[in-house]
C-alpha positions, 0 to 999 in steps of 0.5 A: 222733067228732063234735064233740058226742061230743068235747065230751061226753067232754071234760066227762066228763074234767073232771068226773071231775077235779073229783070226784077233786080234793076241791075245791069247785066254785068252787075247781076252776072258778077253778083250771081257768078254767071258769065255775061255771055250765058245770060245773053244766050239764055235771054235770046234763047228763051225769047225765041222759044216764047215767040215760037210757042205763042205763034204755034199755039195760035193764042191771041196776044193782047197789048195795052191800048190807050184811047185819046180824043181824036184830032177832029173832035179837038179841032171842032172847038175854036182855040184860045190864042194868047199873045205875049209880045211877039209870041202867041200861044194857042190853047185847046180845051183841056190845056194844062194851066200850070204849064201855061203859067210857066210858059207865060212867066218865061215869055214875060221875062224875055219880052 
């Protein structure tokens, strides 16, 4: 392993340690006797290297996706409309009953 590769790995370890610590950059640098400029430099440098490697290798990058019910299928059922004084609340299937209780209580107290 070359000196350059060894330094890069050392900083990869340091940055992983910083991220896992939950500390601010300044606090982590103080605790680890590293300058803030060094940490910022290596964070940027390693991010660029990782991006270039991902692009060059052509390997796909996956990101998590959550699928929710489409708006059109939610609109197919008629909403339930609750009126309290001058306020009205439109409820769709799957509403949060606890939230509804809190809103109704708040509206009851103001009306």
